[in-house]
C-alpha positions as CSV (number, residue, x, y, z in Angstrom):
1,M,-7.2,-30.6,-51.3
2,S,-6.2,-34.1,-50.0
3,E,-5.5,-35.0,-46.6
4,E,-2.0,-35.0,-46.8
5,E,-1.9,-31.6,-47.9
6,F,-3.3,-30.1,-44.5
7,R,-0.2,-28.4,-43.1
8,Y,-2.0,-26.6,-40.1
9,D,0.4,-25.4,-37.8
10,R,-0.4,-26.0,-33.9
11,E,2.8,-24.3,-32.5
12,P,3.7,-21.4,-34.3
13,E,6.7,-19.7,-33.2
14,T,8.5,-16.2,-33.5
15,C,11.9,-16.3,-33.1
16,V,13.9,-13.9,-31.1
17,Q,17.6,-13.4,-31.8
18,G,20.7,-12.4,-29.5
19,F,19.1,-13.8,-25.9
20,D,20.2,-17.3,-26.2
21,D,22.1,-16.7,-23.1
22,V,19.7,-15.3,-20.9
23,A,16.9,-17.8,-21.5
24,W,16.7,-20.5,-19.2
25,G,14.7,-23.9,-19.6
26,T,14.6,-25.7,-16.4
27,R,14.3,-25.0,-12.7
28,E,17.9,-25.7,-12.1
29,E,18.9,-23.3,-14.7
30,I,16.2,-20.6,-13.2
31,V,17.8,-21.0,-9.8
32,D,21.2,-20.6,-10.8
33,A,20.5,-17.4,-12.9
34,L,18.7,-15.9,-10.0
35,R,21.6,-16.7,-7.8
36,S,23.3,-14.0,-9.8
37,P,25.1,-11.1,-7.8
38,E,23.1,-8.8,-10.2
39,V,20.0,-10.0,-8.3
40,G,19.0,-7.1,-5.5
41,R,18.3,-7.9,-1.9
42,L,14.7,-6.7,-2.3
43,V,12.7,-9.0,-5.0
44,A,9.2,-8.8,-6.1
45,A,7.6,-11.6,-7.8
46,E,4.4,-10.3,-9.1
47,C,1.9,-12.9,-10.1
48,Y,-0.9,-13.3,-12.8
49,P,-4.0,-14.7,-11.0
50,G,-3.7,-18.6,-11.4
51,V,0.0,-18.9,-11.0
52,T,0.9,-21.3,-8.5
53,D,3.1,-22.0,-5.3
54,E,5.6,-23.7,-7.2
55,V,7.0,-20.3,-8.4
56,E,7.4,-19.3,-5.1
57,S,9.3,-22.3,-4.1
58,I,11.6,-21.7,-7.2
59,L,12.3,-18.3,-5.8
60,S,13.0,-19.5,-2.4
61,E,15.3,-21.9,-3.2
62,A,17.4,-19.7,-5.6
63,L,17.2,-16.7,-3.2
64,L,17.2,-18.2,0.4
65,P,15.3,-15.2,1.7
66,D,15.5,-14.1,5.4
67,L,11.8,-12.7,5.0
68,V,9.1,-13.9,2.6
69,I,6.1,-11.4,2.5
70,H,2.9,-12.8,0.6
71,A,1.2,-9.8,-1.2
72,E,-2.4,-11.4,0.1
73,E,-1.2,-10.4,3.5
74,T,-2.0,-6.7,2.4
75,Y,-5.8,-7.5,1.4
76,L,-8.7,-6.2,3.1
77,D,-10.5,-9.0,4.6
78,S,-12.1,-11.5,2.3
79,K,-15.5,-10.7,3.3
80,T,-15.0,-7.2,2.6
81,V,-13.3,-7.9,-0.8
82,Q,-16.1,-10.0,-2.2
83,T,-18.6,-7.4,-1.0
84,I,-17.0,-4.7,-3.1
85,L,-16.5,-7.3,-6.0
86,A,-20.2,-8.8,-5.6
87,P,-21.9,-6.3,-8.1
88,H,-19.5,-7.5,-10.7
89,A,-19.5,-11.1,-9.8
90,T,-23.4,-11.5,-10.1
91,D,-25.0,-14.4,-9.3
92,D,-25.2,-15.5,-13.3
93,R,-23.1,-18.3,-14.5
94,V,-21.4,-16.5,-17.4
95,R,-22.3,-13.0,-17.1
96,G,-20.6,-10.1,-14.7
97,V,-20.2,-6.6,-14.9
98,M,-16.7,-5.5,-16.3
99,Y,-14.6,-4.1,-13.2
100,Y,-12.7,-1.0,-14.0
101,G,-10.9,-0.5,-10.3
102,T,-7.5,-1.2,-9.7
103,L,-6.1,-3.8,-7.2
104,R,-5.2,-1.0,-4.8
105,D,-9.0,-0.8,-4.2
106,L,-8.7,-4.0,-2.5
107,V,-5.9,-3.4,-0.4
108,D,-5.8,-2.5,3.3
109,G,-3.6,0.6,3.5
110,G,-2.8,-0.2,7.2
111,R,-1.6,-3.8,6.1
112,L,0.4,-2.6,3.4
113,R,2.5,-0.3,5.4
114,D,3.0,-2.7,8.2
115,A,4.2,-5.4,5.3
116,A,6.5,-2.5,3.7
117,E,8.0,-1.6,7.5
118,R,8.9,-5.5,8.0
119,A,10.7,-5.3,4.8
120,V,12.4,-2.3,5.6
121,A,13.5,-3.6,9.0
122,A,14.6,-7.0,7.3
123,L,16.8,-5.1,4.6
124,G,18.3,-2.7,7.6
125,R,19.8,-5.7,9.0
126,G,21.4,-6.9,5.6
127,G,18.7,-9.5,4.9
128,R,17.3,-10.5,1.6
129,V,13.3,-10.1,1.1
130,L,11.1,-11.9,-1.2
131,I,7.8,-10.2,-1.8
132,A,5.6,-12.6,-4.0
133,G,2.0,-12.9,-5.1
134,F,-0.5,-11.0,-6.9
135,G,0.0,-7.5,-5.9
136,A,3.9,-7.7,-5.0
137,S,4.7,-4.9,-7.0
138,L,2.7,-2.7,-4.7
139,V,4.3,-3.7,-1.6
140,E,7.6,-3.5,-3.2
141,R,6.9,0.2,-4.2
142,E,5.5,0.9,-0.8
143,T,8.8,-0.5,0.8
144,R,11.0,1.7,-1.6
145,A,9.0,4.6,-0.7
146,L,9.5,4.1,3.0
147,L,12.9,3.3,2.4
148,G,13.2,6.8,0.5
149,R,11.8,8.7,3.5
150,E,13.8,7.2,5.9
151,G,17.1,7.1,4.4
152,S,19.3,10.1,3.1
153,G,18.4,9.9,-0.4
154,P,18.7,7.5,-3.4
155,A,21.7,5.9,-2.4
156,E,20.1,4.6,0.8
157,V,17.8,2.3,-1.0
158,P,19.0,-1.0,-1.8
159,A,18.7,-2.3,-5.5
160,S,15.6,-4.5,-6.2
161,T,14.7,-6.9,-8.6
162,L,11.4,-7.4,-10.3
163,V,10.3,-11.1,-11.3
164,Y,7.3,-11.3,-13.4
165,C,5.4,-14.6,-13.3
166,D,2.9,-15.2,-16.1
167,L,0.1,-17.4,-17.2
168,A,-1.8,-17.8,-20.4
169,R,-5.6,-17.3,-19.7
170,W,-6.4,-20.7,-21.5
171,E,-4.0,-22.5,-19.0
172,A,-5.8,-20.7,-16.0
173,Q,-9.2,-22.0,-17.5
174,L,-7.7,-25.5,-17.8
175,R,-6.8,-24.9,-14.0
176,Y,-10.3,-23.9,-13.0
177,R,-11.6,-27.1,-14.7
178,S,-9.1,-29.2,-12.4
179,G,-10.0,-27.7,-9.5
180,G,-8.1,-24.5,-9.4
181,T,-9.6,-21.4,-7.5
182,N,-10.2,-18.0,-8.5
183,H,-8.0,-15.5,-6.5
184,F,-10.4,-13.8,-4.3
185,W,-12.7,-16.9,-3.7
186,D,-11.9,-20.2,-2.3
187,N,-14.1,-22.1,-4.8
188,P,-12.4,-25.2,-5.9
189,G,-15.6,-27.0,-6.7
190,E,-17.2,-23.8,-8.2
191,D,-19.1,-24.3,-11.7
192,P,-15.9,-23.8,-14.2
193,L,-18.0,-21.4,-15.9
194,K,-18.6,-19.2,-13.1
195,K,-14.8,-19.1,-12.4
196,N,-14.1,-18.2,-16.2
197,K,-16.6,-15.2,-15.5
198,L,-14.8,-14.3,-12.4
199,G,-11.6,-14.2,-14.4
200,F,-12.9,-12.5,-17.3
201,F,-14.9,-9.5,-15.6
202,I,-12.5,-9.3,-12.5
203,E,-9.3,-10.8,-11.8
204,W,-7.7,-10.8,-15.6
205,R,-8.6,-7.0,-15.6
206,L,-6.7,-6.0,-12.7
207,A,-4.1,-8.2,-13.5
208,D,-3.7,-6.8,-17.1
209,K,-3.4,-3.0,-15.4
210,I,-0.5,-4.3,-13.3
211,K,1.3,-5.9,-15.8
212,A,1.0,-3.1,-18.4
213,D,2.5,-0.5,-15.8
214,L,5.4,-3.3,-15.1
215,L,6.6,-4.4,-18.4
216,D,9.3,-2.1,-18.8
217,D,10.6,-2.6,-15.6
218,I,10.7,-6.5,-15.5
219,D,14.1,-7.9,-14.9
220,Y,13.1,-11.4,-15.2
221,Y,9.8,-13.3,-16.9
222,L,8.9,-16.4,-15.7
223,D,6.8,-18.9,-17.9
224,S,4.9,-20.8,-15.5
225,N,2.6,-22.1,-18.0
226,V,3.6,-25.9,-17.9
227,A,3.7,-27.6,-14.0
228,G,6.8,-28.5,-13.3
229,S,8.5,-27.2,-16.2
230,P,9.2,-23.5,-15.7
231,K,11.0,-21.4,-18.1
232,M,12.3,-17.9,-18.0
233,V,14.1,-15.0,-20.0
234,S,15.5,-11.7,-19.4
235,G,13.1,-8.9,-19.2
236,E,15.1,-7.1,-22.1
237,A,14.6,-10.2,-24.1
238,L,10.9,-10.4,-23.6
239,R,10.7,-6.9,-24.4
240,C,12.5,-7.3,-27.6
241,G,10.7,-10.3,-28.8
242,L,7.3,-8.0,-28.1
243,R,8.9,-5.3,-30.3
244,A,9.8,-8.0,-32.9
245,V,6.5,-9.8,-33.2
246,V,4.7,-6.5,-34.4
247,R,6.9,-5.5,-37.1
248,G,5.8,-8.5,-39.1
249,P,3.2,-11.2,-39.9
250,F,2.5,-13.4,-37.0
251,R,0.2,-16.2,-35.8
252,L,-1.3,-16.7,-32.5
253,V,-0.9,-20.3,-30.6
254,P,-4.5,-21.8,-31.2
255,Y,-6.4,-24.1,-29.0
256,F,-9.1,-26.5,-29.6
257,D,-12.3,-27.3,-27.2
258,P,-14.7,-29.6,-27.6
259,G,-18.4,-28.6,-26.9
260,V,-22.0,-30.4,-27.1
261,W,-22.6,-29.5,-30.5
262,G,-18.8,-30.0,-32.0
263,G,-18.0,-31.9,-35.0
264,Q,-15.2,-33.8,-36.9
265,W,-13.7,-31.3,-39.5
266,M,-10.8,-29.7,-37.2
267,K,-9.5,-33.1,-36.5
268,R,-8.5,-33.9,-39.8
269,T,-7.9,-30.4,-41.0
270,C,-5.7,-29.4,-37.8
271,G,-4.3,-32.7,-36.9
272,L,-6.0,-33.2,-33.7
273,D,-6.5,-36.2,-31.6
274,E,-8.7,-38.7,-33.3
275,S,-9.9,-40.2,-30.0
276,R,-11.6,-37.4,-28.9
277,D,-15.4,-37.2,-29.3
278,N,-15.4,-33.9,-31.1
279,Y,-13.9,-30.3,-31.1
280,A,-16.2,-27.4,-31.3
281,W,-14.2,-24.4,-31.0
282,S,-10.7,-23.1,-32.2
283,F,-9.7,-19.8,-30.8
284,D,-7.0,-18.8,-33.4
285,G,-7.5,-15.2,-33.6
286,V,-8.0,-13.7,-30.0
287,P,-5.3,-12.0,-28.7
288,E,-7.3,-11.5,-25.4
289,E,-7.2,-15.6,-25.0
290,N,-4.5,-16.8,-27.0
291,S,-0.8,-17.0,-26.4
292,L,2.5,-16.7,-28.6
293,Y,5.5,-18.7,-28.3
294,F,8.7,-17.0,-28.5
295,R,12.0,-19.0,-29.1
296,Y,15.1,-18.1,-27.7
297,G,17.7,-20.7,-28.7
298,H,16.8,-24.1,-27.1
299,V,14.1,-22.4,-24.8
300,R,10.6,-22.0,-25.8
301,I,8.6,-19.5,-24.0
302,E,4.8,-19.3,-23.8
303,L,3.3,-15.8,-22.9
304,P,-0.4,-14.2,-23.6
305,A,-0.8,-12.7,-26.6
306,M,-2.3,-9.7,-24.8
307,N,1.2,-8.9,-23.5
308,A,1.9,-7.3,-27.3
309,V,-1.3,-5.5,-27.2
310,L,-0.6,-4.0,-23.7
311,Y,3.4,-3.0,-24.6
312,Q,3.1,-2.3,-28.4
313,P,-0.5,-1.1,-29.0
314,R,0.1,1.5,-31.4
315,E,2.7,-0.2,-33.3
316,L,0.0,-3.3,-33.5
317,L,-3.2,-1.7,-33.9
318,G,-2.1,1.5,-35.5
319,E,-2.7,5.2,-34.2
320,R,-6.4,5.4,-35.5
321,N,-7.5,2.0,-33.8
322,Y,-5.5,2.8,-30.6
323,S,-7.1,6.4,-30.2
324,R,-10.6,4.5,-30.5
325,F,-10.1,1.3,-28.5
326,G,-6.9,1.8,-26.3
327,A,-4.9,-1.0,-25.6
328,E,-7.7,-3.7,-26.8
329,F,-7.6,-5.7,-29.7
330,P,-11.1,-5.4,-31.8
331,I,-11.2,-8.0,-34.2
332,R,-11.7,-11.7,-33.3
333,F,-11.3,-14.8,-35.9
334,D,-12.2,-18.3,-34.5
335,L,-13.7,-21.5,-35.8
336,L,-16.8,-23.4,-34.9
337,D,-17.3,-26.8,-36.1
338,T,-20.6,-28.4,-36.3
339,M,-19.5,-30.8,-39.4
340,D,-21.3,-34.2,-38.1
341,G,-22.0,-32.3,-35.1
342,Q,-25.0,-30.4,-34.1
343,N,-26.7,-27.2,-34.4
344,L,-25.4,-24.3,-32.3
345,S,-27.6,-22.5,-29.8
346,L,-30.3,-20.3,-31.0
347,Q,-28.7,-16.8,-29.9
348,V,-28.7,-13.2,-30.3
349,H,-26.2,-10.7,-29.1
350,P,-26.7,-7.4,-27.2
351,L,-26.9,-3.9,-28.8
352,T,-24.2,-1.3,-27.7
353,E,-26.3,0.4,-25.4
354,Y,-27.5,-2.7,-23.7
355,I,-23.7,-4.2,-23.3
356,K,-22.8,-0.9,-21.9
357,S,-25.4,-0.2,-19.4
358,H,-25.7,-3.8,-18.1
359,F,-22.3,-4.9,-18.3
360,G,-19.9,-2.1,-18.5
361,M,-18.4,-2.9,-22.0
362,T,-17.8,0.0,-24.4
363,Y,-18.9,-2.0,-27.6
364,T,-20.8,-5.2,-28.3
365,Q,-20.1,-8.7,-30.4
366,D,-20.9,-7.6,-34.0
367,E,-20.0,-10.8,-36.0
368,S,-20.2,-12.8,-39.1
369,Y,-20.2,-16.5,-40.4
370,Y,-17.9,-17.1,-43.3
371,I,-18.4,-20.8,-44.7
372,L,-14.9,-22.5,-44.8
373,D,-16.7,-25.9,-45.7
374,C,-20.0,-27.4,-45.2
375,Q,-22.1,-30.9,-45.8
376,E,-25.0,-31.5,-47.8
377,G,-28.1,-29.9,-46.4
378,A,-26.3,-27.6,-44.0
379,G,-27.3,-24.0,-43.4
380,V,-27.5,-20.8,-41.3
381,Y,-30.6,-19.7,-39.1
382,L,-30.5,-16.0,-39.8
383,G,-33.3,-13.2,-38.8
384,L,-36.8,-13.6,-38.5
385,R,-39.6,-14.7,-40.8
386,E,-42.2,-12.1,-42.2
387,G,-45.2,-11.6,-39.9
388,V,-43.8,-13.2,-36.8
389,D,-45.6,-12.4,-33.9
390,R,-43.6,-11.5,-31.0
391,D,-45.5,-12.8,-28.2
392,A,-46.2,-16.1,-29.8
393,M,-42.3,-16.5,-30.4
394,M,-41.4,-15.7,-26.9
395,G,-44.2,-17.8,-25.6
396,D,-42.8,-20.6,-27.3
397,L,-39.3,-20.2,-26.3
398,R,-40.3,-19.7,-22.3
399,A,-42.6,-23.0,-22.7
400,A,-39.8,-25.1,-24.3
401,Q,-37.2,-23.9,-21.8
402,D,-39.9,-24.8,-19.0
403,G,-40.2,-28.1,-20.4
404,G,-42.9,-28.0,-22.8
405,P,-42.8,-28.8,-26.5
406,A,-39.5,-28.2,-28.4
407,F,-39.3,-24.6,-30.0
408,P,-40.4,-24.8,-33.5
409,A,-37.3,-22.7,-34.6
410,E,-38.2,-22.8,-38.4
411,R,-41.7,-21.5,-37.7
412,Y,-40.2,-18.0,-36.6
413,V,-36.4,-18.1,-37.9
414,N,-35.2,-18.0,-41.4
415,R,-33.1,-20.7,-42.4
416,F,-30.7,-20.3,-45.4
417,P,-28.7,-22.9,-47.4
418,A,-25.1,-22.8,-47.0
419,K,-22.2,-23.6,-49.4
420,R,-18.6,-22.9,-49.2
421,H,-17.5,-19.2,-49.2
422,D,-21.0,-17.7,-48.4
423,H,-20.7,-15.2,-46.2
424,F,-23.7,-14.5,-43.3
425,L,-23.3,-10.9,-41.7
426,I,-24.7,-10.9,-38.2
427,P,-25.2,-7.2,-36.5
428,A,-26.1,-7.2,-32.8
429,G,-29.6,-7.7,-32.0
430,T,-30.0,-10.5,-35.2
431,V,-31.1,-14.0,-34.3
432,H,-28.7,-16.7,-35.5
433,C,-26.9,-19.9,-35.6
434,S,-25.3,-22.1,-37.6
435,S,-27.1,-25.4,-38.5
436,A,-25.3,-28.7,-38.4
437,G,-22.9,-29.7,-40.8
438,C,-21.0,-26.4,-40.9
439,M,-17.3,-25.2,-40.7
440,V,-17.8,-21.6,-39.7
441,L,-15.0,-19.0,-39.7
442,E,-16.7,-16.5,-37.2
443,I,-15.4,-13.1,-37.6
444,S,-16.2,-10.6,-35.2
445,A,-15.7,-7.7,-32.5
446,T,-13.8,-9.1,-29.4
447,P,-16.4,-9.2,-26.7
448,Y,-17.0,-12.5,-27.2
449,I,-18.7,-13.8,-24.0
450,F,-22.0,-12.0,-24.6
451,T,-24.3,-14.3,-25.9
452,F,-28.0,-14.6,-25.4
453,K,-29.1,-18.0,-25.9
454,L,-32.5,-18.4,-26.5
455,W,-33.3,-21.9,-27.3
456,D,-30.5,-25.1,-27.1
457,W,-32.6,-27.6,-28.8
458,G,-33.3,-29.2,-25.4
459,R,-30.0,-30.5,-24.7
460,L,-27.4,-30.7,-21.7
461,G,-24.2,-29.1,-21.8
462,M,-21.1,-31.3,-21.8
463,D,-20.9,-31.2,-17.9
464,G,-24.3,-32.7,-17.5
465,L,-26.0,-29.4,-16.8
466,P,-28.4,-27.1,-18.7
467,R,-26.5,-24.7,-20.8
468,P,-27.3,-21.0,-19.7
469,I,-30.2,-19.4,-21.5
470,H,-31.2,-15.8,-21.1
471,I,-34.5,-15.6,-22.7
472,D,-35.6,-12.2,-21.0
473,D,-32.1,-10.5,-22.2
474,G,-32.4,-11.8,-25.6
475,E,-36.3,-10.5,-25.8
476,R,-34.8,-7.1,-25.0
477,N,-32.0,-7.2,-27.8
478,I,-33.9,-8.8,-30.7
479,Q,-34.3,-6.5,-33.7
480,W,-38.0,-7.5,-34.8
481,D,-38.0,-5.6,-37.7
482,R,-34.9,-7.8,-39.0
483,T,-37.3,-10.1,-41.3
484,T,-36.8,-12.2,-44.3
485,G,-36.8,-9.5,-47.0
486,W,-34.3,-7.3,-45.2
487,V,-31.9,-10.1,-44.2
488,E,-31.7,-11.2,-47.9
489,K,-30.8,-7.7,-48.8
490,N,-28.5,-6.7,-46.0
491,L,-27.0,-9.9,-44.6
492,V,-26.9,-12.7,-47.1
493,N,-23.9,-12.7,-49.7
494,R,-23.4,-8.9,-50.0
495,C,-20.4,-9.2,-52.1
496,E,-19.4,-6.2,-54.4
497,V,-16.2,-6.7,-56.8
498,L,-13.8,-3.8,-56.1
499,E,-10.9,-4.9,-58.4
500,E,-10.6,-7.6,-61.0
501,R,-7.7,-7.9,-63.4
502,E,-6.3,-11.2,-64.6
503,G,-5.0,-13.4,-61.6
504,Y,-6.4,-11.1,-59.2
505,R,-10.1,-10.1,-57.5
506,E,-10.9,-8.2,-54.5
507,E,-14.5,-8.3,-53.0
508,R,-16.2,-6.6,-50.3
509,T,-18.2,-9.1,-48.4
510,G,-19.5,-6.9,-45.4
511,L,-19.6,-6.5,-42.8
512,H,-23.1,-4.6,-42.6
513,E,-22.9,-0.9,-42.3
514,L,-24.1,-1.3,-38.3
515,E,-20.6,-3.0,-37.6
516,F,-17.3,-1.4,-37.6
517,I,-15.3,-4.2,-39.1
518,E,-15.0,-4.1,-42.9
519,T,-14.2,-7.9,-44.7
520,R,-12.3,-8.3,-48.0
521,R,-12.1,-11.6,-50.0
522,L,-8.9,-11.7,-52.0
523,V,-8.7,-14.3,-54.8
524,I,-5.2,-14.6,-56.0
525,E,-3.7,-16.5,-58.8
526,G,-0.6,-14.9,-59.2
527,V,0.7,-12.3,-56.9
528,G,-2.0,-10.0,-55.4
529,P,-1.6,-6.4,-55.3
530,R,0.4,-4.1,-52.5
531,V,-1.8,-3.5,-49.6
532,S,-1.6,-0.2,-48.0
533,R,-3.2,0.5,-44.7
534,D,-2.7,2.3,-41.4
535,G,-4.3,-0.1,-38.9
536,V,-4.1,-3.7,-38.0
537,H,-5.0,-6.5,-40.4
538,M,-6.5,-9.9,-39.6
539,L,-6.6,-12.9,-42.2
540,N,-7.2,-16.4,-42.8
541,L,-6.4,-18.5,-45.8
542,V,-9.7,-19.8,-46.8
543,E,-8.9,-21.7,-49.9
544,G,-5.2,-23.1,-51.1
545,T,-2.7,-25.1,-49.8
546,A,-0.4,-22.1,-48.5
547,A,0.5,-18.9,-49.4
548,Y,3.6,-16.2,-49.2
549,V,3.1,-13.0,-47.2
550,E,5.6,-10.7,-48.2
551,S,6.9,-7.1,-47.8
552,P,7.4,-5.0,-50.9
553,D,10.0,-3.1,-49.1
554,G,11.9,-5.8,-47.3
555,A,10.4,-4.8,-43.8
556,F,10.0,-8.4,-43.0
557,E,10.8,-11.6,-44.0
558,P,8.3,-13.6,-46.2
559,F,5.8,-15.3,-44.0
560,E,4.0,-18.8,-44.9
561,V,0.8,-19.5,-44.0
562,H,-1.7,-22.8,-44.5
563,Y,-5.2,-23.5,-45.1
564,A,-7.4,-22.3,-42.3
565,E,-4.6,-20.4,-40.4
566,T,-5.5,-16.8,-39.1
567,F,-2.5,-14.5,-39.4
568,V,-2.0,-10.9,-38.0
569,L,-0.8,-8.1,-40.1
570,P,0.4,-5.4,-37.4
571,A,0.2,-1.9,-38.3
572,A,4.0,-1.5,-38.0
573,A,4.7,-4.2,-40.6
574,G,3.8,-1.4,-43.3
575,D,2.9,-2.7,-46.8
576,Y,2.2,-6.1,-48.0
577,V,1.4,-8.3,-51.0
578,I,0.3,-12.1,-51.0
579,R,1.0,-14.8,-53.4
580,P,0.5,-18.7,-53.6
581,A,3.3,-20.8,-52.2
582,R,2.6,-23.3,-55.2
583,E,3.0,-22.0,-58.5
584,G,-0.5,-22.4,-60.3
585,E,-2.5,-22.8,-57.5
586,R,-5.6,-20.2,-56.6
587,V,-5.8,-18.9,-53.0
588,I,-8.5,-16.9,-51.3
589,V,-7.8,-14.9,-48.4
590,M,-10.3,-13.4,-45.8
591,Q,-8.9,-10.0,-44.6
592,A,-10.7,-8.1,-41.9
593,F,-9.9,-4.5,-40.7
594,V,-11.4,-1.5,-38.7
595,R,-13.3,0.7,-41.0
């Protein structure tokens, strides 16, 4: 494929019809909209952690409140909060323990009641009250409950309005890097990896529980991702978009990040900034991290893709997957670029029991490497060589980490040559990494933060600090019987042809029986057969310029995808077929679903 044929779309949108008059694209338009007589005298502005004071400024300008209450006023004192959260925050740079509590655990009951009483008094004087911040909805509910108890009935309770002020997780991470703090910590100068950890294990979990509870009640949804450029839609417009997006194929908004081992392939293929040193990662299929773009006329709203998972889990995942995982998206696609770059770190992922007992997660990061492209001499490190001495290997790893001789990786770990369309399966507990010169489509389960690095080739991270290494955890999880013969038989190109006819071939390429994801490779020269399933599918066009995804029943409009793009087929979309966009061109699609 020539360079001019790359058409990777970095800004995929879903157009939502019928709501152009309730979408506002500037601060001035938002202020005017919130001055509507439909906006009640009691306004709660629930904020995702990381939302800045700009939001309160907009709301105050619009509402001219007589009283402003900050949700943070109701929290337990900072020392108590941090004591509660300390076992989940941990001292590690990247790993915490999942917090399964709620924000109410961190709220002082007396302070909450005091805030509600002040709100009731102001409302009783005919004033307007703005409650803002992370937890504003808790204060609003307490206020309404108090009004209900003190009044003669529902007619005594003034109308209230809920504004949800949202932020994508990637934007939150960028703000951490530029000096932003975590919500419960005053840590502007903290290591960004630690800030990410506090978000991942604690703050985002608390916020998503509140958000899931509020999605049906939001009156206005405020997108605060671009500082100085807020946007807003009505709650019903938001919900219509969330209902619509899960009824046909869609793409997430990808983001790209450099890394110490990063390469040059994505610059050319994805049309990225050539002046950057490298790009290592592309998250192009991770609803927990990626955004969605909804287009309402002239206004484009960015929202976390997790909103769709939280609001439409059955329609997106399918009933079986929802009953197994709840409102979590279990499959992840991302790109790892080491073309003209360096080796990934030598690593291992935790076994299910270990990740559950140590980090509070219910399933682990089983994964695979699908080779989109590679250079001469590239390969994948996978599994141990026959006859490896455990004590000798761990001794050499620890000595290398302590400044001794470099770890002799190929003395202990298999290195298999790689070529385009190879598929290497990596069940948890298997030592692995990609070498330099590979473009990897990583297909895995979602808990992506749990990587135990064993050896990082003696280099520093892009921040100038040693990258986190977890040799002791790694040793406890390495499966020492996964040696050369077993790996060759079970993990390298385990391809099985399931169907073959003129113009079409379908192969099962994995994953290993220990992993809950199944992958199929669809080779299509005409029109692929009707695909029927009862759960979500995630796919990537791994060869060919472009393809169309179509509903044989007309359930959704034809959807065009381009080379290297990941896309999602929700359960509610029904059956689908795939065909090349160019007549006579062969396309290959990698498809993944939960077994």
